[in-house]
ROMARBA-673773 format. One record per atom (N, C-alpha, C, O): residue in three letters; x, y, z. Coordinates in nm, 4 decimals. Example, Ala and Ser with C-alpha at 12.3 -4.5 7.8 and 13.67 -1.06 7.14 Angstrom:
residues 2
<r><residu>ALA</residu><px>1.3190</px><py>-0.5690</py><pz>0.7800</pz></r>
<r><residu>ALA</residu><px>1.2300</px><py>-0.4500</py><pz>0.7800</pz></r>
<r><residu>ALA</residu><px>1.3200</px><py>-0.3300</py><pz>0.7800</pz></r>
<r><residu>ALA</residu><px>1.4236</px><py>-0.3319</py><pz>0.8465</pz></r>
<r><residu>SER</residu><px>1.2850</px><py>-0.2250</py><pz>0.7080</pz></r>
<r><residu>SER</residu><px>1.3670</px><py>-0.1060</py><pz>0.7140</pz></r>
<r><residu>SER</residu><px>1.2900</px><py>0.0030</py><pz>0.7870</pz></r>
<r><residu>SER</residu><px>1.3409</px><py>0.1138</py><pz>0.8039</pz></r>
//
This chain:
residues 64
<r><residu>UNK</residu><px>8.9779</px><py>8.6940</py><pz>9.8088</pz></r>
<r><residu>UNK</residu><px>8.9187</px><py>8.7987</py><pz>9.8874</pz></r>
<r><residu>UNK</residu><px>8.7861</px><py>8.8349</py><pz>9.8243</pz></r>
<r><residu>UNK</residu><px>8.6864</px><py>8.8658</py><pz>9.8896</pz></r>
<r><residu>UNK</residu><px>8.7931</px><py>8.8283</py><pz>9.6806</pz></r>
<r><residu>UNK</residu><px>8.6671</px><py>8.8665</py><pz>9.6167</pz></r>
<r><residu>UNK</residu><px>8.5639</px><py>8.7713</py><pz>9.6367</pz></r>
<r><residu>UNK</residu><px>8.4462</px><py>8.8032</py><pz>9.6200</pz></r>
<r><residu>UNK</residu><px>8.5965</px><py>8.6613</py><pz>9.6696</pz></r>
<r><residu>UNK</residu><px>8.4937</px><py>8.5583</py><pz>9.6756</pz></r>
<r><residu>UNK</residu><px>8.4065</px><py>8.5844</py><pz>9.8267</pz></r>
<r><residu>UNK</residu><px>8.2922</px><py>8.5423</py><pz>9.8443</pz></r>
<r><residu>UNK</residu><px>8.4670</px><py>8.6440</py><pz>9.9056</pz></r>
<r><residu>UNK</residu><px>8.4291</px><py>8.6784</py><pz>10.0616</pz></r>
<r><residu>UNK</residu><px>8.4420</px><py>8.8142</py><pz>10.0838</pz></r>
<r><residu>UNK</residu><px>8.5275</px><py>8.8407</py><pz>10.1683</pz></r>
<r><residu>UNK</residu><px>8.3728</px><py>8.9282</py><pz>10.0253</pz></r>
<r><residu>UNK</residu><px>8.4133</px><py>9.0488</py><pz>10.0206</pz></r>
<r><residu>UNK</residu><px>8.3883</px><py>9.1205</py><pz>10.1436</pz></r>
<r><residu>UNK</residu><px>8.4448</px><py>9.2270</py><pz>10.1689</pz></r>
<r><residu>UNK</residu><px>8.2947</px><py>9.0578</py><pz>10.2302</pz></r>
<r><residu>UNK</residu><px>8.2758</px><py>9.1170</py><pz>10.3669</pz></r>
<r><residu>UNK</residu><px>8.3685</px><py>9.0848</py><pz>10.4959</pz></r>
<r><residu>UNK</residu><px>8.3715</px><py>9.1382</py><pz>10.6068</pz></r>
<r><residu>UNK</residu><px>8.4433</px><py>8.9774</py><pz>10.4403</pz></r>
<r><residu>UNK</residu><px>8.5254</px><py>8.9153</py><pz>10.5566</pz></r>
<r><residu>UNK</residu><px>8.6640</px><py>8.9744</py><pz>10.5465</pz></r>
<r><residu>UNK</residu><px>8.7193</px><py>8.9884</py><pz>10.4374</pz></r>
<r><residu>UNK</residu><px>8.7243</px><py>9.0118</py><pz>10.6704</pz></r>
<r><residu>UNK</residu><px>8.8485</px><py>9.0838</py><pz>10.6854</pz></r>
<r><residu>UNK</residu><px>8.9458</px><py>8.9453</py><pz>10.7006</pz></r>
<r><residu>UNK</residu><px>8.9127</px><py>8.8337</py><pz>10.7405</pz></r>
<r><residu>UNK</residu><px>9.0746</px><py>8.9925</py><pz>10.6551</pz></r>
<r><residu>UNK</residu><px>9.1865</px><py>8.8908</py><pz>10.6592</pz></r>
<r><residu>UNK</residu><px>9.3096</px><py>8.9616</py><pz>10.7098</pz></r>
<r><residu>UNK</residu><px>9.3477</px><py>9.0766</py><pz>10.6878</pz></r>
<r><residu>UNK</residu><px>9.3759</px><py>8.8421</py><pz>10.8007</pz></r>
<r><residu>UNK</residu><px>9.4997</px><py>8.9041</py><pz>10.8553</pz></r>
<r><residu>UNK</residu><px>9.6100</px><py>8.8909</py><pz>10.7519</pz></r>
<r><residu>UNK</residu><px>9.5960</px><py>8.8212</py><pz>10.6514</pz></r>
<r><residu>UNK</residu><px>9.7196</px><py>8.9594</py><pz>10.7789</pz></r>
<r><residu>UNK</residu><px>9.8165</px><py>8.9781</py><pz>10.6736</pz></r>
<r><residu>UNK</residu><px>9.8877</px><py>8.8473</py><pz>10.6526</pz></r>
<r><residu>UNK</residu><px>9.9460</px><py>8.8234</py><pz>10.5468</pz></r>
<r><residu>UNK</residu><px>9.8829</px><py>8.7586</py><pz>10.7578</pz></r>
<r><residu>UNK</residu><px>9.9413</px><py>8.6217</py><pz>10.7661</pz></r>
<r><residu>UNK</residu><px>9.8512</px><py>8.5299</py><pz>10.6678</pz></r>
<r><residu>UNK</residu><px>9.8979</px><py>8.4598</py><pz>10.5780</pz></r>
<r><residu>UNK</residu><px>9.7293</px><py>8.5409</py><pz>10.6967</pz></r>
<r><residu>UNK</residu><px>9.6543</px><py>8.4732</py><pz>10.6039</pz></r>
<r><residu>UNK</residu><px>9.6563</px><py>8.4921</py><pz>10.4388</pz></r>
<r><residu>UNK</residu><px>9.6434</px><py>8.4065</py><pz>10.3513</pz></r>
<r><residu>UNK</residu><px>9.6757</px><py>8.6250</py><pz>10.4290</pz></r>
<r><residu>UNK</residu><px>9.6873</px><py>8.6815</py><pz>10.2905</pz></r>
<r><residu>UNK</residu><px>9.8140</px><py>8.6103</py><pz>10.2135</pz></r>
<r><residu>UNK</residu><px>9.8142</px><py>8.5595</py><pz>10.1013</pz></r>
<r><residu>UNK</residu><px>9.9369</px><py>8.6238</py><pz>10.3211</pz></r>
<r><residu>UNK</residu><px>10.0619</px><py>8.5757</py><pz>10.2673</pz></r>
<r><residu>UNK</residu><px>10.0532</px><py>8.4209</py><pz>10.2425</pz></r>
<r><residu>UNK</residu><px>10.1003</px><py>8.3703</py><pz>10.1407</pz></r>
<r><residu>UNK</residu><px>10.0036</px><py>8.3634</py><pz>10.3202</pz></r>
<r><residu>UNK</residu><px>9.9802</px><py>8.2137</py><pz>10.3066</pz></r>
<r><residu>UNK</residu><px>9.8887</px><py>8.1799</py><pz>10.1748</pz></r>
<r><residu>UNK</residu><px>9.9238</px><py>8.0828</py><pz>10.1078</pz></r>
<r><residu>UNK</residu><px>9.8079</px><py>8.2322</py><pz>10.1461</pz></r>
<r><residu>UNK</residu><px>9.7327</px><py>8.2292</py><pz>10.0289</pz></r>
<r><residu>UNK</residu><px>9.7918</px><py>8.2746</py><pz>9.9025</pz></r>
<r><residu>UNK</residu><px>9.7523</px><py>8.2284</py><pz>9.7954</pz></r>
<r><residu>UNK</residu><px>9.8882</px><py>8.3662</py><pz>9.9100</pz></r>
<r><residu>UNK</residu><px>9.9557</px><py>8.4208</py><pz>9.8010</pz></r>
<r><residu>UNK</residu><px>10.0996</px><py>8.3256</py><pz>9.7994</pz></r>
<r><residu>UNK</residu><px>10.1804</px><py>8.3265</py><pz>9.7065</pz></r>
<r><residu>UNK</residu><px>10.1091</px><py>8.2602</py><pz>9.8993</pz></r>
<r><residu>UNK</residu><px>10.2541</px><py>8.1795</py><pz>9.8982</pz></r>
<r><residu>UNK</residu><px>10.3709</px><py>8.2613</py><pz>9.8975</pz></r>
<r><residu>UNK</residu><px>10.4610</px><py>8.2274</py><pz>9.8208</pz></r>
<r><residu>UNK</residu><px>10.3881</px><py>8.3727</py><pz>9.9755</pz></r>
<r><residu>UNK</residu><px>10.4751</px><py>8.4669</py><pz>9.9597</pz></r>
<r><residu>UNK</residu><px>10.5191</px><py>8.5144</py><pz>10.1133</pz></r>
<r><residu>UNK</residu><px>10.4381</px><py>8.5185</py><pz>10.2059</pz></r>
<r><residu>UNK</residu><px>10.6483</px><py>8.5467</py><pz>10.1250</pz></r>
<r><residu>UNK</residu><px>10.6978</px><py>8.5926</py><pz>10.2675</pz></r>
<r><residu>UNK</residu><px>10.6160</px><py>8.6785</py><pz>10.3178</pz></r>
<r><residu>UNK</residu><px>10.5856</px><py>8.7784</py><pz>10.2526</pz></r>
<r><residu>UNK</residu><px>10.5645</px><py>8.6551</py><pz>10.4452</pz></r>
<r><residu>UNK</residu><px>10.4648</px><py>8.7533</py><pz>10.5158</pz></r>
<r><residu>UNK</residu><px>10.5297</px><py>8.8849</py><pz>10.5384</pz></r>
<r><residu>UNK</residu><px>10.4565</px><py>8.9832</py><pz>10.5269</pz></r>
<r><residu>UNK</residu><px>10.6593</px><py>8.9045</py><pz>10.5698</pz></r>
<r><residu>UNK</residu><px>10.7032</px><py>9.0397</py><pz>10.5905</pz></r>
<r><residu>UNK</residu><px>10.6854</px><py>9.1341</py><pz>10.4679</pz></r>
<r><residu>UNK</residu><px>10.6451</px><py>9.2492</py><pz>10.4844</pz></r>
<r><residu>UNK</residu><px>10.7133</px><py>9.0884</py><pz>10.3546</pz></r>
<r><residu>UNK</residu><px>10.6960</px><py>9.1532</py><pz>10.2292</pz></r>
<r><residu>UNK</residu><px>10.5477</px><py>9.1900</py><pz>10.2048</pz></r>
<r><residu>UNK</residu><px>10.5168</px><py>9.3007</py><pz>10.1606</pz></r>
<r><residu>UNK</residu><px>10.4543</px><py>9.0920</py><pz>10.2355</pz></r>
<r><residu>UNK</residu><px>10.3323</px><py>9.1060</py><pz>10.2285</pz></r>
<r><residu>UNK</residu><px>10.2728</px><py>9.2138</py><pz>10.3217</pz></r>
<r><residu>UNK</residu><px>10.1876</px><py>9.2901</py><pz>10.2763</pz></r>
<r><residu>UNK</residu><px>10.3145</px><py>9.2240</py><pz>10.4525</pz></r>
<r><residu>UNK</residu><px>10.2868</px><py>9.3138</py><pz>10.5338</pz></r>
<r><residu>UNK</residu><px>10.3079</px><py>9.4548</py><pz>10.4852</pz></r>
<r><residu>UNK</residu><px>10.2213</px><py>9.5414</py><pz>10.4980</pz></r>
<r><residu>UNK</residu><px>10.4057</px><py>9.4722</py><pz>10.4386</pz></r>
<r><residu>UNK</residu><px>10.4499</px><py>9.6126</py><pz>10.3941</pz></r>
<r><residu>UNK</residu><px>10.3636</px><py>9.6537</py><pz>10.2522</pz></r>
<r><residu>UNK</residu><px>10.3069</px><py>9.7603</py><pz>10.2285</pz></r>
<r><residu>UNK</residu><px>10.3721</px><py>9.5495</py><pz>10.1788</pz></r>
<r><residu>UNK</residu><px>10.2566</px><py>9.5751</py><pz>10.0642</pz></r>
<r><residu>UNK</residu><px>10.1054</px><py>9.6165</py><pz>10.1137</pz></r>
<r><residu>UNK</residu><px>10.0455</px><py>9.7210</py><pz>10.0882</pz></r>
<r><residu>UNK</residu><px>10.0680</px><py>9.5217</py><pz>10.1797</pz></r>
<r><residu>UNK</residu><px>9.9213</px><py>9.5631</py><pz>10.2465</pz></r>
<r><residu>UNK</residu><px>9.9050</px><py>9.6748</py><pz>10.3046</pz></r>
<r><residu>UNK</residu><px>9.7983</px><py>9.7352</py><pz>10.2932</pz></r>
<r><residu>UNK</residu><px>10.0016</px><py>9.7200</py><pz>10.3730</pz></r>
<r><residu>UNK</residu><px>10.0036</px><py>9.8823</py><pz>10.4408</pz></r>
<r><residu>UNK</residu><px>10.0011</px><py>9.9657</py><pz>10.3340</pz></r>
<r><residu>UNK</residu><px>9.9157</px><py>10.0540</py><pz>10.3419</pz></r>
<r><residu>UNK</residu><px>10.0839</px><py>9.9648</py><pz>10.2142</pz></r>
<r><residu>UNK</residu><px>10.0713</px><py>10.0638</py><pz>10.1258</pz></r>
<r><residu>UNK</residu><px>9.9557</px><py>10.0679</py><pz>10.0383</pz></r>
<r><residu>UNK</residu><px>9.9069</px><py>10.1745</py><pz>10.0009</pz></r>
<r><residu>UNK</residu><px>9.9046</px><py>9.9385</py><pz>10.0002</pz></r>
<r><residu>UNK</residu><px>9.7704</px><py>9.9320</py><pz>9.9264</pz></r>
<r><residu>UNK</residu><px>9.6540</px><py>9.9918</py><pz>10.0158</pz></r>
<r><residu>UNK</residu><px>9.5579</px><py>10.0389</py><pz>9.9550</pz></r>
<r><residu>UNK</residu><px>9.6531</px><py>9.9947</py><pz>10.1609</pz></r>
<r><residu>UNK</residu><px>9.5628</px><py>10.0490</py><pz>10.2439</pz></r>
<r><residu>UNK</residu><px>9.5745</px><py>10.2009</py><pz>10.2340</pz></r>
<r><residu>UNK</residu><px>9.4761</px><py>10.2747</py><pz>10.2287</pz></r>
<r><residu>UNK</residu><px>9.7143</px><py>10.2471</py><pz>10.2316</pz></r>
<r><residu>UNK</residu><px>9.7235</px><py>10.4070</py><pz>10.2274</pz></r>
<r><residu>UNK</residu><px>9.6617</px><py>10.4631</py><pz>10.0942</pz></r>
<r><residu>UNK</residu><px>9.6052</px><py>10.5720</py><pz>10.0840</pz></r>
<r><residu>UNK</residu><px>9.6810</px><py>10.3736</py><pz>9.9962</pz></r>
<r><residu>UNK</residu><px>9.6420</px><py>10.4128</py><pz>9.8598</pz></r>
<r><residu>UNK</residu><px>9.4892</px><py>10.3793</py><pz>9.8149</pz></r>
<r><residu>UNK</residu><px>9.4471</px><py>10.4083</py><pz>9.7030</pz></r>
<r><residu>UNK</residu><px>9.4111</px><py>10.3152</py><pz>9.9146</pz></r>
<r><residu>UNK</residu><px>9.2682</px><py>10.2953</py><pz>9.9306</pz></r>
<r><residu>UNK</residu><px>9.2342</px><py>10.1715</py><pz>9.8381</pz></r>
<r><residu>UNK</residu><px>9.1167</px><py>10.1685</py><pz>9.8013</pz></r>
<r><residu>UNK</residu><px>9.3208</px><py>10.0622</py><pz>9.7909</pz></r>
<r><residu>UNK</residu><px>9.2976</px><py>9.9535</py><pz>9.7374</pz></r>
<r><residu>UNK</residu><px>9.2460</px><py>9.8600</py><pz>9.8261</pz></r>
<r><residu>UNK</residu><px>9.1762</px><py>9.7680</py><pz>9.7834</pz></r>
<r><residu>UNK</residu><px>9.2740</px><py>9.8731</py><pz>9.9556</pz></r>
<r><residu>UNK</residu><px>9.2059</px><py>9.7970</py><pz>10.0663</pz></r>
<r><residu>UNK</residu><px>9.1893</px><py>9.8754</py><pz>10.1727</pz></r>
<r><residu>UNK</residu><px>9.2500</px><py>9.9804</py><pz>10.1941</pz></r>
<r><residu>UNK</residu><px>9.0844</px><py>9.8115</py><pz>10.2592</pz></r>
<r><residu>UNK</residu><px>9.0394</px><py>9.8968</py><pz>10.3686</pz></r>
<r><residu>UNK</residu><px>9.1252</px><py>9.8392</py><pz>10.4970</pz></r>
<r><residu>UNK</residu><px>9.1406</px><py>9.7171</py><pz>10.4942</pz></r>
<r><residu>UNK</residu><px>9.1837</px><py>9.9089</py><pz>10.6098</pz></r>
<r><residu>UNK</residu><px>9.2101</px><py>9.8288</py><pz>10.7198</pz></r>
<r><residu>UNK</residu><px>9.1173</px><py>9.8528</py><pz>10.8160</pz></r>
<r><residu>UNK</residu><px>9.0717</px><py>9.9618</py><pz>10.8504</pz></r>
<r><residu>UNK</residu><px>9.0878</px><py>9.7269</py><pz>10.8640</pz></r>
<r><residu>UNK</residu><px>8.9586</px><py>9.7071</py><pz>10.9477</pz></r>
<r><residu>UNK</residu><px>9.0260</px><py>9.6950</py><pz>11.1124</pz></r>
<r><residu>UNK</residu><px>8.9493</px><py>9.7107</py><pz>11.2074</pz></r>
<r><residu>UNK</residu><px>9.1575</px><py>9.6693</py><pz>11.1336</pz></r>
<r><residu>UNK</residu><px>9.1929</px><py>9.6596</py><pz>11.2551</pz></r>
<r><residu>UNK</residu><px>9.3482</px><py>9.6498</py><pz>11.2509</pz></r>
<r><residu>UNK</residu><px>9.4116</px><py>9.6745</py><pz>11.1483</pz></r>
<r><residu>UNK</residu><px>9.4102</px><py>9.6094</py><pz>11.3771</pz></r>
<r><residu>UNK</residu><px>9.5446</px><py>9.5848</py><pz>11.3534</pz></r>
<r><residu>UNK</residu><px>9.5916</px><py>9.4806</py><pz>11.2885</pz></r>
<r><residu>UNK</residu><px>9.5782</px><py>9.3712</py><pz>11.3434</pz></r>
<r><residu>UNK</residu><px>9.6476</px><py>9.4864</py><pz>11.1775</pz></r>
<r><residu>UNK</residu><px>9.6776</px><py>9.3895</py><pz>11.0878</pz></r>
<r><residu>UNK</residu><px>9.5866</px><py>9.3125</py><pz>11.0044</pz></r>
<r><residu>UNK</residu><px>9.6166</px><py>9.2077</py><pz>10.9473</pz></r>
<r><residu>UNK</residu><px>9.4588</px><py>9.3782</py><pz>11.0001</pz></r>
<r><residu>UNK</residu><px>9.3449</px><py>9.3125</py><pz>10.9371</pz></r>
<r><residu>UNK</residu><px>9.3135</px><py>9.4142</py><pz>10.8210</pz></r>
<r><residu>UNK</residu><px>9.3174</px><py>9.5372</py><pz>10.8217</pz></r>
<r><residu>UNK</residu><px>9.2773</px><py>9.3149</py><pz>10.7097</pz></r>
<r><residu>UNK</residu><px>9.2547</px><py>9.3923</py><pz>10.5748</pz></r>
<r><residu>UNK</residu><px>9.1413</px><py>9.3278</py><pz>10.5132</pz></r>
<r><residu>UNK</residu><px>9.1233</px><py>9.2061</py><pz>10.5189</pz></r>
<r><residu>UNK</residu><px>9.0473</px><py>9.4277</py><pz>10.4408</pz></r>
<r><residu>UNK</residu><px>8.9272</px><py>9.3830</py><pz>10.3606</pz></r>
<r><residu>UNK</residu><px>8.9162</px><py>9.4678</py><pz>10.2363</pz></r>
<r><residu>UNK</residu><px>8.9777</px><py>9.5738</py><pz>10.2250</pz></r>
<r><residu>UNK</residu><px>8.8443</px><py>9.4236</py><pz>10.1522</pz></r>
<r><residu>UNK</residu><px>8.8085</px><py>9.4939</py><pz>10.0345</pz></r>
<r><residu>UNK</residu><px>8.7448</px><py>9.6277</py><pz>10.0737</pz></r>
<r><residu>UNK</residu><px>8.6806</px><py>9.6287</py><pz>10.1787</pz></r>
<r><residu>UNK</residu><px>8.7530</px><py>9.7209</py><pz>10.0150</pz></r>
<r><residu>UNK</residu><px>8.6826</px><py>9.8361</py><pz>10.0415</pz></r>
<r><residu>UNK</residu><px>8.5457</px><py>9.8341</py><pz>9.9891</pz></r>
<r><residu>UNK</residu><px>8.5119</px><py>9.7793</py><pz>9.8842</pz></r>
<r><residu>UNK</residu><px>8.4587</px><py>9.9071</py><pz>10.0814</pz></r>
<r><residu>UNK</residu><px>8.3118</px><py>9.8840</py><pz>10.0402</pz></r>
<r><residu>UNK</residu><px>8.2762</px><py>9.9679</py><pz>9.9171</pz></r>
<r><residu>UNK</residu><px>8.3636</px><py>10.0413</py><pz>9.8712</pz></r>
<r><residu>UNK</residu><px>8.1469</px><py>9.9630</py><pz>9.8558</pz></r>
<r><residu>UNK</residu><px>8.1268</px><py>10.0359</py><pz>9.7384</pz></r>
<r><residu>UNK</residu><px>8.1369</px><py>10.2086</py><pz>9.7557</pz></r>
<r><residu>UNK</residu><px>8.1202</px><py>10.2633</py><pz>9.8647</pz></r>
<r><residu>UNK</residu><px>8.1629</px><py>10.2730</py><pz>9.6458</pz></r>
<r><residu>UNK</residu><px>8.1700</px><py>10.3943</py><pz>9.6634</pz></r>
<r><residu>UNK</residu><px>8.0445</px><py>10.4617</py><pz>9.7170</pz></r>
<r><residu>UNK</residu><px>7.9362</px><py>10.4228</py><pz>9.6732</pz></r>
<r><residu>UNK</residu><px>8.0490</px><py>10.5702</py><pz>9.8181</pz></r>
<r><residu>UNK</residu><px>7.9306</px><py>10.6269</py><pz>9.8458</pz></r>
<r><residu>UNK</residu><px>7.9358</px><py>10.7702</py><pz>9.7941</pz></r>
<r><residu>UNK</residu><px>8.0376</px><py>10.8145</py><pz>9.7408</pz></r>
<r><residu>UNK</residu><px>7.8121</px><py>10.8502</py><pz>9.8123</pz></r>
<r><residu>UNK</residu><px>7.7886</px><py>10.9705</py><pz>9.7325</pz></r>
<r><residu>UNK</residu><px>7.9199</px><py>11.0620</py><pz>9.7547</pz></r>
<r><residu>UNK</residu><px>7.9640</px><py>11.1291</py><pz>9.6613</pz></r>
<r><residu>UNK</residu><px>7.9825</px><py>11.0618</py><pz>9.8869</pz></r>
<r><residu>UNK</residu><px>8.1006</px><py>11.1571</py><pz>9.8919</pz></r>
<r><residu>UNK</residu><px>8.2067</px><py>11.1137</py><pz>9.7892</pz></r>
<r><residu>UNK</residu><px>8.2566</px><py>11.1957</py><pz>9.7122</pz></r>
<r><residu>UNK</residu><px>8.2367</px><py>10.9975</py><pz>9.7893</pz></r>
<r><residu>UNK</residu><px>8.3612</px><py>10.9442</py><pz>9.7178</pz></r>
<r><residu>UNK</residu><px>8.3207</px><py>10.9768</py><pz>9.5662</pz></r>
<r><residu>UNK</residu><px>8.3816</px><py>11.0523</py><pz>9.4904</pz></r>
<r><residu>UNK</residu><px>8.2066</px><py>10.9045</py><pz>9.5391</pz></r>
<r><residu>UNK</residu><px>8.1589</px><py>10.9505</py><pz>9.3901</pz></r>
<r><residu>UNK</residu><px>8.1637</px><py>11.0684</py><pz>9.3555</pz></r>
<r><residu>UNK</residu><px>8.1913</px><py>11.0866</py><pz>9.2369</pz></r>
<r><residu>UNK</residu><px>8.1433</px><py>11.1712</py><pz>9.4286</pz></r>
<r><residu>UNK</residu><px>8.1479</px><py>11.3248</py><pz>9.3693</pz></r>
<r><residu>UNK</residu><px>8.3103</px><py>11.3610</py><pz>9.3696</pz></r>
<r><residu>UNK</residu><px>8.3423</px><py>11.4636</py><pz>9.3096</pz></r>
<r><residu>UNK</residu><px>8.4027</px><py>11.2917</py><pz>9.4264</pz></r>
<r><residu>UNK</residu><px>8.5465</px><py>11.3334</py><pz>9.4356</pz></r>
<r><residu>UNK</residu><px>8.6252</px><py>11.2550</py><pz>9.3252</pz></r>
<r><residu>UNK</residu><px>8.7447</px><py>11.2789</py><pz>9.3078</pz></r>
<r><residu>UNK</residu><px>8.5590</px><py>11.1618</py><pz>9.2509</pz></r>
<r><residu>UNK</residu><px>8.6326</px><py>11.0633</py><pz>9.1568</pz></r>
<r><residu>UNK</residu><px>8.6821</px><py>11.1405</py><pz>9.0309</pz></r>
<r><residu>UNK</residu><px>8.7620</px><py>11.0907</py><pz>8.9517</pz></r>
<r><residu>UNK</residu><px>8.6321</px><py>11.2591</py><pz>9.0184</pz></r>
<r><residu>UNK</residu><px>8.6734</px><py>11.3421</py><pz>8.9023</pz></r>
<r><residu>UNK</residu><px>8.6200</px><py>11.2934</py><pz>8.7458</pz></r>
<r><residu>UNK</residu><px>8.6731</px><py>11.3243</py><pz>8.6391</pz></r>
<r><residu>UNK</residu><px>8.4887</px><py>11.2008</py><pz>8.7680</pz></r>
<r><residu>UNK</residu><px>8.4147</px><py>11.1739</py><pz>8.6787</pz></r>
<r><residu>UNK</residu><px>8.3339</px><py>11.2718</py><pz>8.6009</pz></r>
<r><residu>UNK</residu><px>8.3184</px><py>11.2743</py><pz>8.4788</pz></r>
<r><residu>UNK</residu><px>8.2839</px><py>11.3534</py><pz>8.6922</pz></r>
<r><residu>UNK</residu><px>8.2196</px><py>11.4679</py><pz>8.6359</pz></r>
<r><residu>UNK</residu><px>8.0829</px><py>11.4164</py><pz>8.5663</pz></r>
<r><residu>UNK</residu><px>8.0741</px><py>11.3025</py><pz>8.5206</pz></r>
<r><residu>UNK</residu><px>7.9779</px><py>11.5094</py><pz>8.5624</pz></r>
<r><residu>UNK</residu><px>7.8554</px><py>11.4781</py><pz>8.4899</pz></r>
<r><residu>UNK</residu><px>7.8501</px><py>11.4505</py><pz>8.3419</pz></r>
<r><residu>UNK</residu><px>7.7426</px><py>11.4247</py><pz>8.2877</pz></r>
//
């Protein structure tokens, strides 16, 4: 995913690349999307999240 950050991937594509059972992968991808590690771009499609914008940077707790 890091080599093509703007591309979105289906859960099946990611499972095939990782060599694991797709049912387990889909559950894990959904959890990672809820936690913000991935962005859900459509039904069953995932991508890396974009760079943090001003609103997100202000709420990351890093403070000045």
